[in-house]
C-alpha positions, -999 to +999 in steps of 0.1 A: +007+581-643+011+614-626-016+625-599-029+654-623-031+626-652-048+603-630-076+627-617-083+640-652-086+603-664-113+598-634-134+628-637-135+624-673-145+588-673-170+593-645-184+623-668-187+602-699-205+572-674-229+595-662-237+609-697-240+573-712-265+564-680-284+598-685-288+590-722-300+555-719-324+566-692-337+595-714-338+573-745-359+545-728-385+567-711-390+588-743-393+554-763-415+542-740-435+574-737-438+576-776-451+538-780-478+546-755-489+575-769-490+561-806-507+528-788-535+549-772-541+569-803-545+538-825-565+519-802-589+547-798-592+549-839-599+510-836-627+517-810-644+542-833-639+520-863-652+488-843-685+509-834-688+519-872-686+483-883-713+476-861-734+501-876-726+490-910-701+515-916-667+507-926-638+534-925-613+536-955-582+524-937-601+499-918-588+464-930-613+435-925-600+398-923-567+405-937-546+375-949-514+387-937-507+404-898-485+399-869-490+365-855-492+375-819-517+402-830-541+374-847-538+350-816-547+380-796-578+389-817-590+352-819-589+351-783-613+382-782-587+409-769-581+442-783-542+445-789-517+467-804-484+456-817-453+472-830-439+452-861-402+458-869-396+432-890-404+450-924-386+479-946-402+501-919-417+498-886-455+497-883-480+500-854-508+475-856-545+473-837-569+445-840-600+435-825-625+408-831-662+419-842-687+391-846-670+370-873-646+396-883-614+409-873-609+446-876-574+456-883-556+492-884-519+498-889-499+529-889-462+540-900-441+543-870-413+558-890-418+593-875-414+584-838-384+564-848-369+592-866-374+613-838-361+589-814-328+587-836-328+622-836-328+624-798-300+597-797-279+619-817-284+651-799-278+630-763-246+619-777-233+654-788-244+668-753-228+639-739-197+643-756-194+682-751-203+675-714-177+649-711-151+668-728-158+700-706-158+678-674-125+666-688-109+700-694-123+712-661-109+680-644-077+685-658-076+722-644-086+715-611-059+684-612-032+709-623-040+733-596-040+707-570-010+691-585+008+723-584+005+728-548+012+694-541+045+696-559+052+730-544+049+711-510+070+682-521+097+704-532+097+720-500+098+691-479+127+681-502+147+714-494+138+708-458+151+672-459+183+686-476+190+709-448+171+742-460+151+749-427+140+784-435+122+768-466+084+775-462+051+771-482+031+800-491-005+794-477-030+806-505-064+806-482-088+779-479-096+752-458-090+722-480-068+694-474-040+707-491-043+740-469-040+718-439-009+700-454+008+735-461-001+745-428+015+711-413+046+715-437+053+746-423+047+741-387+068+708-388+098+733-405+092+753-378+098+728-349+126+713-368+146+747-372+137+755-335+151+723-324+182+725-345+188+760-334+186+748-301+214+722-305+234+742-325+235+767-297+240+739-271+268+726-290+286+760-299+281+774-261+296+739-246+327+742-272+333+780-261+329+770-224+353+743-227+378+760-249+396+784-217+398+752-193+413+726-224+436+755-234+449+752-193+448+715-194+473+717-226+496+743-209+496+722-179+504+690-194+535+705-211+548+716-176+548+681-166+579+665-158+593+641-187+582+607-189+555+582-198+526+597-178+532+632-189+532+619-226+501+602-220+483+633-204+497+657-234+485+634-260+449+631-242+449+666-237+458+676-275+428+650-284+403+668-265+413+698-278+412+689-312+379+672-309+367+708-291+381+728-323+364+704-348+331+707-324+334+744-330+341+742-368+309+721-369+288+747-349+301+774-375+294+754-407+258+749-391+254+785-387+258+792-425+281+820-416+314+803-434+324+821-468+349+810-490+379+827-503+387+816-535+418+818-557+427+797-587+448+768-577+460+732-594+436+705-579+464+678-583+486+702-558+460+705-535+454+671-531+491+662-525+492+685-499+463+673-479+475+635-480+509+651-469+491+667-437+471+636-430+504+616-430+516+642-409+493+632-382+505+597-380+473+584-403+498+570-431+505+578-465+484+575-492+489+572-530+482+602-553+470+593-587+466+622-612+442+608-643+436+644-654+448+676-634+428+710-635+428+744-621+401+753-599+386+786-587+382+778-548+389+780-514+422+761-511+423+758-472+389+742-472+397+720-500+428+706-481+404+704-450+379+682-470+405+661-485+427+655-454+394+644-434+386+618-462+421+603-460+423+604-422+386+584-422+403+559-448+427+551-428+410+550-393+378+532-407+391+516-436+419+498-448+452+503-469+461+508-494+443+544-496+443+561-529+437+597-539+425+600-574+420+631-593+402+631-626+392+667-639+371+685-612+366+652-591+387+639-565+383+603-551+394+587-518+390+550-518+400+525-491+397+490-493+380+482-459+346+471-452+329+500-469+303+527-456+275+514-431+238+517-448+229+546-428+255+567-444+245+560-477+212+567-470+214+600-452+249+612-454+272+617-422+260+630-393+277+645-361+283+627-329+271+591-347+296+566-353+293+529-371+315+501-374+339+504-401+332+537-414+334+567-389+301+586-389+316+614-364+326+648-370+352+643-397+330+635-424+305+659-411+331+685-412+340+675-448+305+677-459+296+713-445+329+724-460+320+710-497+284+729-492+306+762-484+326+757-518+296+748-539+307+715-544+291+681-533+304+651-513+293+617-524+296+584-505+293+548-524+307+513-518+321+504-553+323+470-567+353+455-556+351+461-519+359+494-498+347+529-493+349+558-518+344+594-509+341+617-541+347+654-538+328+670-570+346+707-578+334+704-613+317+736-613+349+755-599+371+740-630+385+767-650+411+752-673+437+726-675+472+733-654+501+746-674+526+721-689+551+710-665+528+721-634+507+704-612 
């Protein structure tokens, strides 16, 4: 049950309860007042009749010593009390009054039908007013809940966009000082602080990478001038590793700045996958099997697709176990290894730069792959399928144009 429904039901139920309580109070007070008024009137008539009877004159409606009368009224008269009694046991309600005068009991009775009908009419009016009031309260409650629900839904969607990486998302304040307005202000303040922090981190990363480019290039050049030997090979290997890491950091900085744009053409996804696997094997990561379940032509940036798949295959060899399989199925490319699988923090929050985890590799490779997938308008998903291992899936179904020509990839 949504918040709008809950608020509407709560307001409607409250209005119905209030209407019922008010109706009960009004009904009770009206019934009491009617009965008291009728009793007072009949009692005054009984007193006048008793005075006339004592003077030897009996009024036409006075009943002397009736054979049948309500038993509570008879007992009160026998005790010398003047009393009234409302009898509802007959076909119509009757109000009785009795008192003893000498040896006689004087009795008056009056129909209570008019008061009963008036009370029934009042009840009907109360029910009608309560129903209309409850319906109106329900409509107003649903309306207010709808307005509040829309504002809360907008806040939730904006928070989800911020969580997905869109730190430019903001809520539009609509005035007021209620709790939702405070929530909107808090979300915007949080987004501003988060954007400022991320921007500072990106600038630091980019500046450090740029500052390191020249000395690293000099280090690589100097390593090439060393005399042949095992020490020189180790220095050159480490220098190339530092250079590759620096280039990865610069690429992450460019992806974070949202300045990257894809240069698209139509290519066969199967061939792009084979080239990416060969590129990964060329870096000494091992050879992966390529399976073409259903090839297709995609309009995309071939360089970025190969970069993504090469990173996925490299990550599978470094942090998983053979065999590594790259499978093309329409616009989907699945890269699976048979290692321990991705850790829980990657499956929950996706890859994050400069964070590693045992058995998965949460460093720059997967971060770059995810960033390049966003540039392509695709999606990169991570899962630990049944049977063990880790599987990364590149979804380019939005870029599929047609099947490849016969005899081609």
